[in-house]
N, C-alpha and C positions, 0 to 999 in steps of 0.2 A: 323153492318151488312156490309160485304165486297162485292165489285162488282166482277163479273166474270172477270178473267184476260184478256179475249179476247172478249170484248164487242164491237160490231160494232156501229158506230155512228147512232143514231136513225133517225136523219134527212136524212142521206144518204140512209138508208134502206127504209125509207118512200118514198123518191124520186124515188128510183129504182123500188119499187113496184107500185107507181102511174103511172109511165111512161112506164115501160117495158110491151109490149103486152103479154097477157096470153100465147100465143104460144111460146114465148121465155123464159118463166119462168121455164125452165126445172130443175130438181133436179141436173143434171150433171153441168149445168152452175152455179147455185147458190152454189152448193157444192164446185166447183172449186174456186169461189170467196172467200168463207169462208176459205177454206184450205190455200189459198194464204195470206189472212188476218191473220190467226193464225200464219203462218210461219213468216210473217213480224213482228207481235206483240211480238214474242220471243226476238227480238233484240231491238225493240222500239215500245211501245204501241202507243205513240203519232204519230210516223211515219206511223204506220199501219192504224190508224184512218184517217190520212191525205190522204194516198193512196186510201183508200176505198171511201172517199168523192170525190176525183178526178175521180175515176171510175164511181161513181153514177152520177156525173155531165156530164161526157162524154156520158153515156148511155142516160141521159135525153135529151141532145142536139141532139144526133143521132136519137133516137126513136121519140122524140117530133117533129123534123123536118120532119121525114118520115110520121108521122100521119097527118101533115098539107098538105102534097103534094097530 
């Protein structure tokens, strides 16, 4: 059984979903993230997963900090 070639890191997807407020989970935003991930994965799957993880952590830090304030 083979994995999809452009599979986003589960932990990063979970973190993004857990922290991102519902009003910011627009299809356009999530679609743009996915498109960028797929484009990056064409040259380096590992690099694309690393990039996606960094984006998820950045979102968690920004949105998590805003929720506490």
